[in-house]
NUTIPA-833479 format. One record per residue (C-alpha): residue number from 0; residue in three letters; y, x, z. Coordinates in nm, 4 decimals, padded with zeros to 6 digits. Example, Ala and Ser with C-alpha at 12.3 -4.5 7.8 and 13.67 -1.06 7.14 Angstrom:
NUDREN,num,residuo,yy,xx,zz
NUDREN,0,ALA,-00.4500,01.2300,00.7800
NUDREN,1,SER,-00.1060,01.3670,00.7140
//
This chain:
NUDREN,num,residuo,yy,xx,zz
NUDREN,0,MET,14.5455,02.6015,23.5324
NUDREN,1,GLY,14.3760,02.7033,23.2158
NUDREN,2,LEU,14.3839,02.4259,22.9307
NUDREN,3,SER,13.9931,02.4114,22.9901
NUDREN,4,GLN,13.9861,02.4134,23.3148
NUDREN,5,ARG,14.2785,02.0883,23.3109
NUDREN,6,VAL,14.0921,01.9068,23.0855
NUDREN,7,GLU,13.7489,01.9622,23.2632
NUDREN,8,SER,13.9223,01.8546,23.6263
NUDREN,9,ALA,14.0748,01.5191,23.4513
NUDREN,10,ILE,13.7608,01.4217,23.3289
NUDREN,11,GLY,13.5510,01.4775,23.6255
NUDREN,12,ALA,13.8552,01.2781,23.8420
NUDREN,13,ALA,13.7996,00.9919,23.6133
NUDREN,14,ILE,13.4213,00.9915,23.6171
NUDREN,15,ARG,13.4386,01.0271,23.9997
NUDREN,16,GLN,13.6484,00.7191,24.0066
NUDREN,17,GLY,13.4174,00.4708,23.7730
NUDREN,18,GLN,13.1214,00.5853,23.9837
NUDREN,19,GLY,13.2606,00.4833,24.3164
NUDREN,20,ASP,13.0709,00.4160,24.6505
NUDREN,21,SER,12.8571,00.0905,24.5758
NUDREN,22,ALA,12.7841,00.1356,24.2102
NUDREN,23,PRO,12.4629,00.0944,24.0717
NUDREN,24,ALA,12.3155,00.4430,24.0613
NUDREN,25,GLN,12.1536,00.4959,23.7395
NUDREN,26,LEU,12.4425,00.3679,23.5712
NUDREN,27,ALA,12.6800,00.5750,23.7677
NUDREN,28,SER,12.4341,00.8665,23.6927
NUDREN,29,ALA,12.4468,00.8079,23.3040
NUDREN,30,LEU,12.8202,00.7997,23.3145
NUDREN,31,GLU,12.8424,01.1719,23.4428
NUDREN,32,TYR,12.5128,01.2321,23.2233
NUDREN,33,SER,12.7275,01.1189,22.8869
NUDREN,34,VAL,13.0001,01.3411,22.9489
NUDREN,35,THR,12.8397,01.6470,23.0526
NUDREN,36,PRO,12.8157,01.9359,22.9187
NUDREN,37,GLY,13.0933,01.8856,22.7010
NUDREN,38,GLY,13.0636,02.0371,22.3970
NUDREN,39,ALA,13.3993,02.2032,22.2891
NUDREN,40,ARG,13.6618,01.9231,22.3994
NUDREN,41,ILE,13.8413,01.9633,22.0636
NUDREN,42,ARG,14.0527,01.6071,22.0961
NUDREN,43,PRO,14.1677,01.6599,22.4414
NUDREN,44,THR,14.2271,02.0168,22.3609
NUDREN,45,ILE,14.4492,01.8970,22.0773
NUDREN,46,CYS,14.6078,01.6373,22.2663
NUDREN,47,LEU,14.7017,01.8737,22.5555
NUDREN,48,SER,14.7983,02.1506,22.3037
NUDREN,49,VAL,15.0446,01.8835,22.1335
NUDREN,50,ALA,15.1906,01.7914,22.4704
NUDREN,51,MET,15.2766,02.1262,22.5495
NUDREN,52,ALA,15.4126,02.2108,22.2390
NUDREN,53,CYS,15.6641,01.9179,22.3067
NUDREN,54,GLY,15.7324,02.0273,22.6308
NUDREN,55,ASP,15.4726,01.8244,22.8336
NUDREN,56,ASP,15.7355,01.7133,23.0618
NUDREN,57,LYS,15.5009,01.4873,23.2308
NUDREN,58,PRO,15.1702,01.6494,23.2904
NUDREN,59,ALA,14.9651,01.3627,23.4397
NUDREN,60,LEU,15.0573,01.1155,23.1590
NUDREN,61,SER,14.8999,01.4341,22.9163
NUDREN,62,ASP,14.6021,01.4436,23.1310
NUDREN,63,ALA,14.6083,01.0816,23.1326
NUDREN,64,ALA,14.5939,01.0520,22.7500
NUDREN,65,ALA,14.3500,01.3402,22.6910
NUDREN,66,THR,14.1112,01.2081,22.8971
NUDREN,67,ALA,14.1057,00.8795,22.7800
NUDREN,68,LEU,14.0281,01.0552,22.4540
NUDREN,69,GLU,13.7755,01.2317,22.5383
NUDREN,70,LEU,13.5807,00.8816,22.6939
NUDREN,71,ILE,13.6038,00.7141,22.4064
NUDREN,72,HIS,13.4650,00.9885,22.2466
NUDREN,73,CYS,13.1490,00.9966,22.4174
NUDREN,74,ALA,13.1288,00.6667,22.4344
NUDREN,75,SER,13.1027,00.6436,22.0604
NUDREN,76,LEU,12.8486,00.9032,22.0687
NUDREN,77,VAL,12.6280,00.7692,22.3344
NUDREN,78,HIS,12.6318,00.4064,22.0837
NUDREN,79,ASP,12.6049,00.6260,21.7720
NUDREN,80,ASP,12.2913,00.7753,21.9061
NUDREN,81,MET,12.1223,00.4423,21.9835
NUDREN,82,PRO,11.8239,00.2768,21.8039
NUDREN,83,CYS,12.0476,00.0351,21.5892
NUDREN,84,PHE,12.2534,00.3479,21.4666
NUDREN,85,ASP,12.1347,00.6816,21.4240
NUDREN,86,ASP,11.8280,00.6701,21.6553
NUDREN,87,ALA,11.8953,01.0020,21.7851
NUDREN,88,ASP,11.6499,01.1905,22.0397
NUDREN,89,ILE,11.9068,01.4846,22.1329
NUDREN,90,ARG,12.2585,01.4976,22.1520
NUDREN,91,ARG,12.4619,01.8368,22.2995
NUDREN,92,GLY,12.1237,02.0332,22.3231
NUDREN,93,LYS,11.9349,01.7249,22.5568
NUDREN,94,PRO,11.7987,01.4323,22.5545
NUDREN,95,THR,12.0322,01.1554,22.4185
NUDREN,96,VAL,12.1457,00.8569,22.7140
NUDREN,97,HIS,11.9222,00.6518,22.5513
NUDREN,98,LYS,11.6160,00.8718,22.5477
NUDREN,99,ALA,11.6855,00.9507,22.9344
NUDREN,100,TYR,11.8030,00.6220,23.0521
NUDREN,101,GLY,11.6909,00.3518,22.8561
NUDREN,102,GLU,11.8592,00.1551,22.5645
NUDREN,103,PRO,12.0361,-00.1441,22.8040
NUDREN,104,LEU,12.2264,00.1414,23.0245
NUDREN,105,ALA,12.2926,00.3183,22.7235
NUDREN,106,LEU,12.4735,00.0281,22.5968
NUDREN,107,LEU,12.6387,-00.0456,22.9339
NUDREN,108,THR,12.7535,00.3627,22.9646
NUDREN,109,GLY,12.9185,00.3604,22.6150
NUDREN,110,ASP,13.1156,00.0222,22.7295
NUDREN,111,SER,13.1953,00.1249,23.1058
NUDREN,112,LEU,13.3524,00.4834,22.9225
NUDREN,113,ILE,13.5168,00.2520,22.6668
NUDREN,114,VAL,13.7150,00.0459,22.9669
NUDREN,115,MET,13.7479,00.3868,23.1598
NUDREN,116,GLY,13.9367,00.5076,22.9056
NUDREN,117,PHE,14.2015,00.2281,22.9230
NUDREN,118,GLU,14.2030,00.2280,23.2663
NUDREN,119,VAL,14.3007,00.5794,23.3008
NUDREN,120,LEU,14.5914,00.5203,23.1006
NUDREN,121,ALA,14.6902,00.2086,23.2788
NUDREN,122,ARG,14.6726,00.3788,23.6346
NUDREN,123,ALA,14.9118,00.6602,23.4796
NUDREN,124,ALA,15.2002,00.3721,23.4022
NUDREN,125,PRO,15.3779,00.4613,23.7302
NUDREN,126,HIS,15.4836,00.8003,23.5552
NUDREN,127,ASP,15.6557,00.6426,23.2572
NUDREN,128,CYS,15.5542,00.2793,23.1657
NUDREN,129,GLU,15.7071,00.2714,22.7892
NUDREN,130,ARG,15.5084,00.5860,22.7187
NUDREN,131,ALA,15.1799,00.5028,22.8840
NUDREN,132,VAL,15.2117,00.1389,22.6647
NUDREN,133,GLU,15.2554,00.3269,22.3806
NUDREN,134,LEU,14.9777,00.5305,22.4604
NUDREN,135,ILE,14.7575,00.2573,22.5105
NUDREN,136,ARG,14.8659,00.1069,22.1741
NUDREN,137,ILE,14.7622,00.4009,22.0009
NUDREN,138,LEU,14.4467,00.4368,22.1467
NUDREN,139,GLY,14.3506,00.0986,22.0665
NUDREN,140,LYS,14.4137,00.1046,21.7131
NUDREN,141,ARG,14.2130,00.4179,21.6882
NUDREN,142,THR,13.9178,00.3079,21.8563
NUDREN,143,GLY,13.8933,-00.0842,21.7244
NUDREN,144,MET,13.9229,-00.2486,21.3754
NUDREN,145,PRO,14.0508,-00.2016,21.1244
NUDREN,146,PHE,14.1728,00.1749,21.1793
NUDREN,147,GLY,13.9594,00.3268,21.4267
NUDREN,148,ILE,13.6090,00.4415,21.5195
NUDREN,149,CYS,13.4630,00.0559,21.5314
NUDREN,150,ALA,13.5560,00.0829,21.1664
NUDREN,151,GLY,13.4151,00.4097,21.0689
NUDREN,152,GLN,13.0976,00.3063,21.2060
NUDREN,153,GLY,13.1140,-00.0310,20.9815
NUDREN,154,TRP,13.1395,00.1398,20.6724
NUDREN,155,GLU,12.8140,00.2520,20.7252
NUDREN,156,SER,12.6679,-00.1016,20.6755
NUDREN,157,GLU,12.8788,-00.1898,20.3196
NUDREN,158,GLU,12.6801,-00.1185,20.0139
NUDREN,159,THR,12.9609,00.0750,19.8600
NUDREN,160,VAL,13.1920,00.3186,20.0456
NUDREN,161,ASP,13.5292,00.4667,20.0195
NUDREN,162,LEU,13.4652,00.8239,20.1084
NUDREN,163,SER,13.8219,00.8975,20.2133
NUDREN,164,ALA,13.8515,00.5440,20.4187
NUDREN,165,TYR,13.5007,00.6104,20.5995
NUDREN,166,HIS,13.5741,00.9765,20.7292
NUDREN,167,GLN,13.9205,00.8776,20.8386
NUDREN,168,ALA,13.8002,00.5682,21.0516
NUDREN,169,LYS,13.4800,00.7518,21.1566
NUDREN,170,THR,13.5911,01.1168,21.2656
NUDREN,171,GLY,13.9994,01.1147,21.1767
NUDREN,172,ALA,14.0997,00.8475,21.3829
NUDREN,173,LEU,14.0481,00.9953,21.7289
NUDREN,174,PHE,14.2506,01.3144,21.6101
NUDREN,175,ILE,14.5284,01.1153,21.4940
NUDREN,176,ALA,14.5296,00.9518,21.8504
NUDREN,177,ALA,14.4827,01.2964,22.0024
NUDREN,178,THR,14.8197,01.4767,21.8003
NUDREN,179,GLN,15.0048,01.1337,21.8570
NUDREN,180,MET,14.9105,01.0687,22.2122
NUDREN,181,GLY,15.0329,01.4150,22.2923
NUDREN,182,ALA,15.3156,01.3881,22.1219
NUDREN,183,VAL,15.4068,01.0398,22.3270
NUDREN,184,ALA,15.3119,01.1709,22.6537
NUDREN,185,ALA,15.5515,01.4107,22.6093
NUDREN,186,GLY,15.8419,01.1961,22.5048
NUDREN,187,GLN,15.8081,01.2340,22.1358
NUDREN,188,GLU,15.7556,00.9779,21.8311
NUDREN,189,ALA,15.4218,00.9102,21.6924
NUDREN,190,GLU,15.4726,00.8936,21.3528
NUDREN,191,PRO,15.5700,01.2197,21.2377
NUDREN,192,TRP,15.1984,01.3259,21.4118
NUDREN,193,GLN,14.9618,01.1414,21.1818
NUDREN,194,GLU,14.9698,01.3695,20.8933
NUDREN,195,LEU,14.8312,01.6562,21.1569
NUDREN,196,GLY,14.5866,01.4152,21.3012
NUDREN,197,ALA,14.4746,01.3069,20.9710
NUDREN,198,ARG,14.4320,01.6659,20.8670
NUDREN,199,ILE,14.1879,01.7869,21.1325
NUDREN,200,GLY,13.9941,01.5012,21.1380
NUDREN,201,GLU,13.9177,01.5435,20.7801
NUDREN,202,ALA,13.8250,01.8843,20.8127
NUDREN,203,PHE,13.6145,01.8221,21.1175
NUDREN,204,GLN,13.4221,01.5717,20.9031
NUDREN,205,VAL,13.3422,01.7987,20.6408
NUDREN,206,ALA,13.2466,02.0786,20.8579
NUDREN,207,ASP,13.0215,01.8376,21.0257
NUDREN,208,ASP,12.9003,01.7398,20.7120
NUDREN,209,LEU,12.8347,02.0871,20.6126
NUDREN,210,LYS,12.6260,02.1686,20.9215
NUDREN,211,ASP,12.4461,01.8596,20.8705
NUDREN,212,ALA,12.3272,01.9757,20.5189
NUDREN,213,LEU,12.2933,02.3849,20.5796
NUDREN,214,MET,12.2222,02.4061,20.9626
NUDREN,215,GLU,11.8915,02.2804,21.1883
NUDREN,216,ALA,11.8603,02.1046,21.5169
NUDREN,217,GLU,11.8635,02.3717,21.7707
NUDREN,218,GLN,12.1727,02.5279,21.5957
NUDREN,219,ILE,12.3787,02.2084,21.6510
NUDREN,220,GLY,12.2232,02.0593,21.9521
NUDREN,221,LYS,12.1596,01.7704,21.7794
NUDREN,222,PRO,11.9467,01.6063,21.4662
NUDREN,223,ALA,12.0256,01.7669,21.1493
NUDREN,224,HIS,11.9893,01.6374,20.8008
NUDREN,225,GLN,12.0783,01.2913,20.8870
NUDREN,226,ASP,12.3030,01.2081,20.6067
NUDREN,227,GLU,12.0302,01.2672,20.3574
NUDREN,228,ALA,11.7636,01.0961,20.5720
NUDREN,229,ASN,12.0198,00.7789,20.6303
NUDREN,230,ASN,12.1718,00.8084,20.2921
NUDREN,231,ARG,12.4930,00.8635,20.4454
NUDREN,232,PRO,12.8431,00.9168,20.2634
NUDREN,233,ASN,12.9304,01.2819,20.3188
NUDREN,234,ALA,13.1302,01.5855,20.1448
NUDREN,235,VAL,12.8188,01.7709,20.0371
NUDREN,236,SER,12.6653,01.5031,19.8368
NUDREN,237,GLU,12.9897,01.4047,19.6942
NUDREN,238,LEU,13.1328,01.7595,19.6174
NUDREN,239,GLY,12.8438,02.0384,19.6507
NUDREN,240,VAL,12.8698,02.2834,19.9399
NUDREN,241,PRO,13.0945,02.4883,19.7276
NUDREN,242,GLY,13.3164,02.1877,19.6449
NUDREN,243,ALA,13.3240,02.0664,20.0217
NUDREN,244,VAL,13.3956,02.4367,20.1568
NUDREN,245,ALA,13.6615,02.4422,19.8946
NUDREN,246,ARG,13.8109,02.1325,20.0360
NUDREN,247,LEU,13.7519,02.2086,20.4138
NUDREN,248,ASN,13.9400,02.5606,20.3317
NUDREN,249,ASP,14.2459,02.3145,20.1511
NUDREN,250,ILE,14.2643,02.0764,20.4505
NUDREN,251,LEU,14.3162,02.3310,20.6839
NUDREN,252,SER,14.6336,02.4963,20.4891
NUDREN,253,GLY,14.7479,02.1722,20.4626
NUDREN,254,ALA,14.6912,02.1001,20.8385
NUDREN,255,ILE,14.9228,02.3887,20.9294
NUDREN,256,ALA,15.1903,02.2906,20.7002
NUDREN,257,SER,15.2090,01.9450,20.8623
NUDREN,258,ILE,15.2753,02.0252,21.2237
NUDREN,259,PRO,15.6368,01.8538,21.2492
NUDREN,260,SER,15.9040,02.0713,21.4254
NUDREN,261,CYS,15.8722,02.1761,21.8146
NUDREN,262,PRO,15.9379,02.4167,22.0825
NUDREN,263,GLY,15.5777,02.5260,22.0865
NUDREN,264,GLU,15.5408,02.5109,21.6808
NUDREN,265,ALA,15.4045,02.8940,21.6202
NUDREN,266,ALA,15.1493,02.8288,21.9554
NUDREN,267,LEU,15.0066,02.4854,21.8369
NUDREN,268,ALA,14.9895,02.6655,21.4495
NUDREN,269,GLN,14.7522,02.9245,21.6192
NUDREN,270,MET,14.5752,02.6561,21.8427
NUDREN,271,VAL,14.5014,02.5021,21.4928
NUDREN,272,ARG,14.3502,02.7992,21.3051
NUDREN,273,LYS,14.1513,02.8792,21.5943
NUDREN,274,THR,14.0198,02.5540,21.5776
NUDREN,275,ALA,13.9273,02.5692,21.2256
NUDREN,276,ASP,13.7302,02.9007,21.2698
NUDREN,277,ARG,13.5321,02.7055,21.5195
NUDREN,278,LEU,13.4416,02.3989,21.2582
NUDREN,279,VAL,13.3357,02.6279,20.9555
NUDREN,280,PRO,12.9538,02.6579,20.9663
NUDREN,281,THR,12.8151,03.0520,20.9222
NUDREN,282,ALA,12.6234,02.9143,20.6060
NUDREN,283,ALA,12.9122,02.7738,20.4692
NUDREN,284,ALA,13.1708,03.0869,20.5271
NUDREN,285,GLN,12.8890,03.2605,20.3159
NUDREN,286,TYR,12.9017,03.0368,20.0402
NUDREN,287,ALA,13.2764,03.0575,20.0498
NUDREN,288,ALA,13.2689,03.4358,20.0197
NUDREN,289,GLU,13.0238,03.4396,19.7457
//
């Protein structure tokens, strides 16, 4: 089974279990709607890639870690799109959940996905209880306060924003979780994998800032120019386009250099390079070439 198929199969199984036989039909439908189409599935792919680089001796646990990550990520998108935050109409090229199902069901969908993420890990615990508890701890830390995506969203309500802390919490948190959870699922220590996740996360955020500034909604499948419209902190406003492109390249070089020693180190470095190529917007690449 290929990596993409492995990710989709695990996520699909979790959603089907969450929908149940007697669940409210609209909420059950919204659960599936919120995770499909799946986009790039970058976080679960990184998680499984790290697990495989470290031996992947308990694949069911790795699958659970990857699935839980993506469920939390999708939950954050559902909530971010709601009127109280970004008030977005489009996500991944289709109406956002609150547009398709209404605000109450959007809120419940996001909440349900968060709970489902932790439930998936709990169900996988019999494969290795000690590892599963550590996976739950990491995911909780990178979801809530003070180091998780909730903190990242909270920064947007502050008058003065620490851009580095904002990026690490809002975007970097789940990438740190991805590298650390992949390692832990395969029986490795989490700490050495934090820097790689943080660097990938920062690169992803800078790339997203560039896309928001340089591209249009039909190109990125969601509203564009939102950072400027909502006066949000971003790399382009702080560094300019050339500076943001230079920063992105520096981060990606550092990410590859930070990969801990492991049996699949070379393959993992290749995965990071491929991920980097997918992150860089064409318009930004043109700036870099000039």
